[in-house]
C-alpha positions in Angstrom: -80.9 143.5 30.0 -84.6 143.9 30.7 -87.7 141.8 31.4 -90.0 144.7 30.7 -92.4 144.8 27.8 -91.9 147.4 25.2 -93.9 148.0 22.0 -93.3 149.7 18.7 -95.3 152.9 18.1 -97.8 151.1 15.8 -97.7 148.0 18.0 -98.7 150.1 21.0 -101.3 151.9 18.9 -102.7 148.5 17.7 -102.9 147.3 21.3 -104.9 150.3 22.4 -107.0 150.4 19.3 -108.0 146.8 19.8 -109.0 147.7 23.4 -111.0 150.6 22.1 -112.8 148.4 19.6 -113.7 145.9 22.4 -114.7 148.8 24.7 -116.9 150.4 22.0 -118.6 147.2 21.2 -119.4 146.8 25.0 -120.2 150.5 25.1 -122.7 150.1 22.3 -124.3 147.2 24.2 -124.6 149.6 27.1 -125.5 153.0 25.6 -127.9 152.0 22.9 -130.2 150.0 25.1 -129.8 152.6 27.8 -130.9 155.4 25.4 -133.9 153.2 24.5 -134.7 152.8 28.2 -134.3 156.4 29.3 -135.5 158.2 26.1 -134.6 161.7 25.1 -135.5 163.2 28.5 -133.6 160.6 30.7 -130.6 160.9 28.4 -130.3 164.6 29.3 -130.2 163.8 33.0 -127.5 161.2 32.4 -125.4 163.4 30.2 -125.7 166.4 32.5 -124.0 164.5 35.3 -121.5 163.0 32.9 -120.5 166.4 31.6 -119.8 167.8 35.1 -117.8 164.6 35.8 -115.9 165.0 32.5 -115.0 168.6 33.4 -113.7 167.7 36.9 -111.9 164.7 35.4 -110.3 166.8 32.7 -109.0 169.1 35.4 -107.4 166.2 37.2 -106.4 163.7 34.5 -106.3 165.4 31.1 -102.7 166.8 31.3 -101.0 165.2 34.3 -100.9 161.6 33.0 -99.6 162.8 29.7 -96.9 164.7 31.5 -96.1 161.6 33.6 -96.0 159.5 30.4 -93.7 162.0 28.7 -91.3 162.3 31.7 -91.2 158.5 32.3 -90.4 157.9 28.6 -87.6 160.5 28.7 -86.1 159.0 31.9 -86.2 155.5 30.6 -84.6 156.6 27.3 -81.7 157.9 29.3 -81.6 154.7 31.5 -82.8 156.6 34.6 -85.1 153.9 35.9 -85.0 155.0 39.6 -86.3 158.4 38.5 -89.1 156.8 36.6 -90.2 154.9 39.7 -90.0 158.0 41.8 -92.2 159.8 39.2 -94.9 157.2 39.7 -94.8 157.6 43.5 -95.1 161.4 43.3 -97.8 161.2 40.7 -99.9 158.8 42.9 -99.8 161.3 45.8 -100.6 164.3 43.6 -103.4 162.6 41.6 -105.1 161.2 44.7 -105.3 164.6 46.3 -106.7 166.2 43.2 -109.2 163.4 42.7 -110.4 163.6 46.3 -111.1 167.3 45.8 -113.1 166.5 42.6 -115.1 163.8 44.4 -115.9 166.2 47.3 -117.1 168.9 44.9 -119.6 166.5 43.2 -120.7 164.8 46.4 -121.2 167.9 48.6 -122.1 170.4 45.9 -124.7 168.2 44.1 -127.6 170.6 44.4 -125.6 173.6 43.3 -124.2 171.8 40.3 -127.7 170.6 39.2 -129.0 174.1 39.5 -126.1 175.5 37.5 -127.1 173.1 34.7 -130.7 174.3 34.8 -131.5 170.6 35.4 -132.6 169.9 39.0 -133.5 166.3 38.1 -129.8 165.6 37.5 -129.2 165.6 41.3 -129.1 161.8 41.9 -127.0 161.0 38.7 -124.4 163.6 39.8 -124.3 162.2 43.4 -124.0 158.6 42.1 -121.0 159.5 39.9 -119.0 161.5 42.5 -116.8 158.7 43.8 -115.6 157.9 40.3 -113.4 161.0 40.1 -110.9 159.9 42.8 -110.7 156.4 41.4 -110.0 157.5 37.9 -107.4 159.9 39.1 -105.5 157.2 40.9 -105.8 154.9 37.9 -104.5 157.5 35.5 -101.2 157.6 37.4 -100.6 153.9 36.8 -101.8 154.3 33.2 -99.4 157.2 32.6 -96.5 155.2 34.0 -97.1 152.1 31.9 -97.7 154.1 28.8 -94.5 156.0 29.4 -92.8 152.6 29.7 -94.2 151.9 26.2 -96.4 149.1 27.5 -100.0 149.7 26.6 -101.5 146.3 27.7 -102.4 147.3 31.3 -104.2 150.4 30.1 -106.0 148.4 27.5 -107.2 145.7 29.9 -108.3 148.3 32.5 -110.4 150.0 29.8 -112.1 146.7 29.0 -112.8 146.0 32.7 -114.4 149.5 33.0 -116.6 148.9 30.0 -117.7 145.4 30.9 -118.8 146.1 34.5 -120.5 149.4 33.4 -122.5 147.3 31.0 -123.5 144.6 33.5 -124.2 146.7 36.5 -125.3 150.0 35.0 -127.7 148.7 32.4 -129.3 146.2 34.8 -129.9 148.9 37.4 -131.3 151.4 34.9 -133.7 148.8 33.5 -134.8 147.6 36.9 -135.4 151.1 38.3 -137.4 152.4 35.3 -139.4 149.1 35.1 -140.2 149.4 38.8 -141.8 152.8 38.2 -139.1 155.1 39.5 -138.5 158.3 37.7 -136.1 158.7 34.7 -133.7 160.6 36.9 -133.4 157.6 39.2 -133.0 155.3 36.3 -130.2 157.5 35.0 -128.6 157.4 38.5 -128.7 153.6 38.4 -126.9 153.6 35.0 -124.3 156.0 36.5 -123.7 153.6 39.4 -122.4 151.1 36.9 -119.8 153.7 35.9 -118.7 154.2 39.5 -118.4 150.5 40.3 -116.5 149.8 37.1 -113.9 152.5 37.9 -113.3 150.9 41.3 -112.7 147.5 39.8 -110.4 148.9 37.0 -108.4 150.7 39.6 -108.0 147.5 41.6 -106.7 145.7 38.5 -104.1 148.5 37.9 -102.9 148.3 41.5 -102.5 144.5 41.4 -100.8 144.6 38.0 -98.3 147.1 39.2 -97.5 145.1 42.4 -97.0 141.9 40.2 -94.7 143.5 37.7 -92.8 146.3 39.6 -89.7 144.1 39.8 -89.6 143.8 36.0 -88.2 147.3 35.6 -84.4 147.1 35.2 -82.2 148.1 38.1 -80.1 151.2 37.8 -77.8 153.4 39.9 -79.1 156.8 38.8 -79.9 159.3 41.5 -83.4 160.8 40.9 -84.0 164.5 41.0 -85.5 166.0 44.1 -89.2 165.5 44.6 -89.9 169.2 44.3 -88.1 169.4 41.0 -89.9 166.4 39.6 -93.3 167.8 40.8 -92.6 171.1 39.1 -91.7 169.3 35.9 -95.0 167.3 36.0 -97.0 170.4 36.6 -95.1 172.5 34.0 -96.0 170.0 31.3 -99.3 168.9 32.6 -100.9 172.3 33.6 -101.0 173.8 30.0 -102.4 170.5 28.6 -105.0 170.5 31.5 -106.0 174.1 30.9 -106.6 173.3 27.2 -108.6 170.2 27.8 -110.5 171.5 30.8 -111.1 174.7 29.0 -112.9 172.8 26.3 -114.8 170.7 28.9 -115.8 173.9 30.7 -117.0 175.4 27.5 -119.0 172.2 26.7 -120.4 172.4 30.3 -121.3 176.1 29.8 -122.8 175.2 26.4 -125.0 172.5 27.9 -126.2 174.9 30.6 -126.7 177.6 28.1 -128.8 175.4 25.8 -131.1 174.3 28.6 -131.4 177.8 29.9 -132.2 179.3 26.5 -134.7 176.6 25.7 -136.6 177.4 28.9 -136.2 181.2 28.9 -136.7 182.0 25.2 -139.1 179.2 24.1 -140.8 179.1 27.5 -140.4 175.4 27.9 -140.6 173.5 31.2 -137.5 171.8 32.5 -138.8 168.4 31.3 -139.8 169.7 27.9 -136.4 171.4 27.5 -134.7 168.2 28.5 -136.6 166.2 25.9 -135.8 168.7 23.1 -132.1 168.7 24.2 -132.2 164.9 24.3 -132.6 164.9 20.5 -129.2 166.6 20.2 -127.8 164.2 22.9 -129.0 161.2 20.9 -126.8 162.3 18.0 -123.9 163.1 20.4 -123.5 159.5 21.3 -122.5 158.6 17.7 -120.7 161.9 17.2 -118.2 160.9 19.9 -117.6 157.4 18.4 -114.9 158.3 15.7 -112.8 160.4 18.1 -112.7 157.5 20.6 -110.3 155.7 18.3 -107.8 158.6 18.3 -106.5 158.4 22.0 -104.7 155.1 21.2 -102.7 157.0 18.6 -102.0 160.0 20.8 -101.1 158.0 23.9 -98.6 156.0 21.8 -97.4 159.1 19.9 -96.5 161.4 22.9 -94.0 159.0 24.6 -92.6 157.8 21.3 -92.0 161.4 20.0 -90.6 162.5 23.4 -88.1 159.6 23.5 -87.1 160.4 19.9 -86.6 164.1 20.6 -84.5 163.2 23.7 -82.2 161.2 21.4 -82.4 164.0 18.8 -83.7 161.6 16.2 -85.6 164.1 14.1 -86.0 161.6 11.2 -87.8 159.3 13.5 -90.0 162.2 14.8 -91.0 163.1 11.2 -91.9 159.5 10.4 -94.0 159.2 13.6 -95.9 162.4 12.9 -96.7 161.5 9.3 -97.7 158.0 10.2 -100.0 159.2 12.9 -101.6 161.8 10.6 -102.3 159.1 8.0 -103.8 156.7 10.5 -106.1 159.5 11.8 -107.3 160.4 8.4 -107.8 156.8 7.4 -110.1 156.3 10.5 -111.7 159.7 10.8 -112.7 160.4 7.2 -114.8 157.3 6.5 -116.3 157.2 10.1 -117.4 160.8 10.2 -118.7 161.0 6.6 -120.4 157.6 6.9 -122.3 158.8 9.9 -123.4 161.9 8.1 -124.6 160.3 4.8 -126.4 157.4 6.7 -127.5 159.5 9.7 -131.2 158.7 9.6 -131.0 155.0 8.8 -128.4 154.4 11.5 -130.3 156.3 14.2 -133.6 154.5 13.4 -131.7 151.1 13.4 -130.1 151.8 16.9 -133.1 153.4 18.6 -136.3 151.5 17.5 -137.9 152.2 20.9 -137.4 155.9 20.4 -138.3 156.3 16.8 -139.5 159.9 17.0 -136.4 161.0 18.8 -134.2 159.2 16.3 -135.9 160.9 13.4 -135.5 164.3 15.0 -131.8 163.6 15.8 -131.1 162.9 12.1 -130.5 166.6 11.3 -128.0 166.9 14.2 -126.0 163.8 13.2 -125.7 164.9 9.5 -123.7 168.0 10.8 -122.0 166.3 13.7 -120.7 163.5 11.4 -118.6 166.1 9.6 -117.7 167.8 12.9 -116.3 164.4 14.2 -113.7 164.4 11.5 -112.4 167.8 12.8 -112.5 166.5 16.4 -110.2 163.6 15.4 -107.7 166.0 13.6 -107.9 168.4 16.6 -107.0 165.6 19.1 -104.1 164.3 17.1 -102.6 167.8 16.3 -103.0 168.7 20.0 -100.8 165.7 20.9 -98.2 166.5 18.2 -97.9 170.1 19.6 -97.7 168.8 23.2 -95.0 166.2 22.3 -92.9 169.0 20.8 -93.2 171.1 24.0 -95.8 173.5 22.5 -98.5 172.6 25.0 -99.8 176.2 25.3 -100.7 176.4 21.7 -103.7 174.0 21.9 -105.0 176.0 24.9 -105.2 179.1 22.7 -106.8 177.4 19.7 -109.3 175.4 21.8 -110.4 178.5 23.7 -110.9 180.5 20.5 -113.0 177.6 19.0 -114.9 177.3 22.3 -115.8 180.9 22.4 -117.1 180.6 18.8 -119.2 177.6 19.8 -120.8 179.4 22.8 -121.5 182.6 20.9 -123.1 180.6 18.0 -125.2 178.5 20.3 -126.4 181.5 22.3 -127.5 183.3 19.2 -128.9 180.3 17.2 -130.5 178.3 20.0 -132.1 181.5 21.3 -133.8 182.0 17.9 -137.3 180.4 18.2 -137.2 179.4 14.5 -133.9 177.5 14.9 -133.7 176.6 18.6 -132.0 173.2 19.3 -131.0 172.9 15.6 -128.4 175.6 16.2 -126.4 173.4 18.6 -124.7 171.2 15.9 -123.9 174.3 13.8 -121.9 175.8 16.6 -120.1 172.5 17.3 -119.1 172.1 13.6 -117.7 175.6 13.4 -115.9 175.2 16.6 -113.9 172.1 15.8 -113.3 173.0 12.2 -111.7 176.2 13.3 -109.5 174.5 15.9 -108.3 171.8 13.6 -107.4 174.4 10.9 -105.5 176.6 13.2 -103.5 173.6 14.7 -102.6 172.4 11.2 -101.4 175.8 10.1 -99.2 176.1 13.3 -97.7 172.6 12.9 -96.8 173.4 9.3 -94.9 176.5 10.5 -93.1 175.3 13.6 -92.1 171.7 13.0 -88.6 170.9 11.7 -90.0 168.0 9.6 -93.1 169.4 8.1 -95.8 166.9 7.1 -97.1 166.9 3.6 -100.8 167.7 4.0 -101.5 166.9 0.3 -100.2 163.3 0.8 -102.0 163.0 4.2 -105.4 164.2 3.2 -106.0 164.0 -0.5 -106.0 160.3 -1.1 -108.1 159.4 2.0 -110.6 162.1 0.9 -110.9 160.6 -2.6 -111.4 157.1 -1.0 -114.0 158.5 1.4 -115.9 160.2 -1.4 -116.2 156.9 -3.2 -117.3 155.2 -0.1 -120.0 157.8 0.7 -121.4 157.5 -2.9 -121.5 153.7 -2.5 -123.2 153.9 0.9 -125.8 156.4 -0.2 -126.5 154.7 -3.5 -126.7 151.2 -2.0 -129.2 152.3 0.7 -131.4 154.0 -1.8 -131.4 150.9 -4.0 -132.0 148.4 -1.1 -134.6 150.5 0.7 -137.0 150.2 -2.2 -137.3 146.5 -1.6 -136.1 145.8 2.0 -136.6 147.3 5.4 -134.3 149.8 7.2 -132.2 147.2 9.0 -131.2 145.2 5.9 -130.7 148.3 3.8 -128.5 150.1 6.4 -126.3 147.0 7.2 -126.0 146.3 3.5 -125.0 149.9 2.7 -122.4 149.9 5.5 -120.9 146.6 4.4 -120.5 147.6 0.8 -119.2 151.0 1.8 -116.5 149.4 4.0 -115.5 147.1 1.1 -115.3 150.0 -1.4 -113.2 152.1 1.0 -110.8 149.2 1.6 -110.4 148.6 -2.1 -109.8 152.3 -2.8 -107.3 152.7 0.0 -105.2 149.8 -1.4 -105.7 151.0 -5.0 -104.6 154.6 -4.2 -101.7 153.3 -2.0 -102.7 155.3 1.0 -100.8 153.0 3.3 -97.1 152.7 2.6 -94.7 149.8 3.2 -92.8 152.0 5.6 -96.0 152.3 7.7 -96.6 148.6 7.8 -92.9 147.9 8.7 -93.6 149.7 12.0 -96.2 147.0 12.9 -95.1 143.6 14.2 -94.9 141.2 11.2 -95.6 144.2 9.0 -93.3 143.0 6.2 -95.5 139.9 5.7 -98.6 142.0 5.8 -97.1 144.3 3.1 -96.4 141.3 0.9 -100.0 139.9 1.3 -101.6 143.3 0.5 -98.9 144.0 -2.2 -98.1 147.4 -0.6 -94.9 148.9 -1.8 
């Protein structure tokens, strides 16, 4: 009946997770050398432009592609393929208009945006990144459509294209410009140009892929709803999600501006000195964002899968999907976040040998942010669970409450001369812990098939505690005889092995989970999972 590719929930998740692993390896080859080239001051210029870009991008792409994915999944579950095609056409028009506005704001309002960030030297990085907004918006329409069709391969390939060309072009430009004697702000702009060029190429791939495979969608005789009705449905689902995501991005943007402003006004630092001090926090932020980058593959697969199951009124399937996604998240988030925390100093020194002092100073930040990253992962997943159940307004409220806590904490703590930049990770940890807790409480009260939090969290927590003890003990033992590199890599390797053994011994993964993966029954027999 169909030539189209469809994947199981965990098969789709595995596809996107594999892409994320590849992207993160490439990203590490980009960001780690880049941080060594730019240093703590240059990293602040780079990140100032990127946070403005992320905010504008969240306004245009955070909720609308999710809405498109959800509506396409629902249409196809009912056999309404003509309507799914019309949804893509309407989304392309809408997303392009919104993206063009975002690009115009960054390009023509560069000076004002840099001043708002208390960071005038972010001018050229902001300008260089402006064209990316419209490209990513257009690309997100194609990604939303293919994800709603339960085919995650195009999205995965486009992500790898983005990462690869960002590495090749951005890193080369940054190195050349800094080596040639240009300022760190110009070097940061060169790195950003790699991002812009990579988004253009990834968009071209998505367009070509769609043109090649558009005839694969089954023919049907359904009559699509009117354009106005479909646009209203996209906006009705997408706007609440967008408000929640952009609200958090806005708070992060305000937070960045507030930190730079408080460092200059209360401590009396120059703009460059404040940028260097803030750069210590930004160094740890790079690793802080790593664990949460593995959660979107789960959420992007979860939302269309749950939407399709709810459309068919298959609540048993919904409950299985929610429980499996929670288990996957805890299995990834707990060891990643706690591992970053207990080995914060060794990891930072290993990655940034050219910026040793900044790496040492960033250790305190990462020790707190490692734990915060666990709550970020839980927040992202619980947001998607609520959104898939039509409760998109709930994450808006919880994220805004957490965001206000973050801003207030940072205003008070960063403004205290004896604490200054060390207050930033405290506010971040409190913010995400509060959001995750509120989301979990609400999910437990409103879902028909309530997940068992004891089963979801207890065993991974025990396995993670064993892993953390192994990591810390191994590093202490090895560091007395070997250098930081061997000691750190040895501690990580043993920690991974201990965690894997404990996960299997405690039977954290069930046979039912593995059966949702292609060839999962064979894998269950090999691992002796019952």
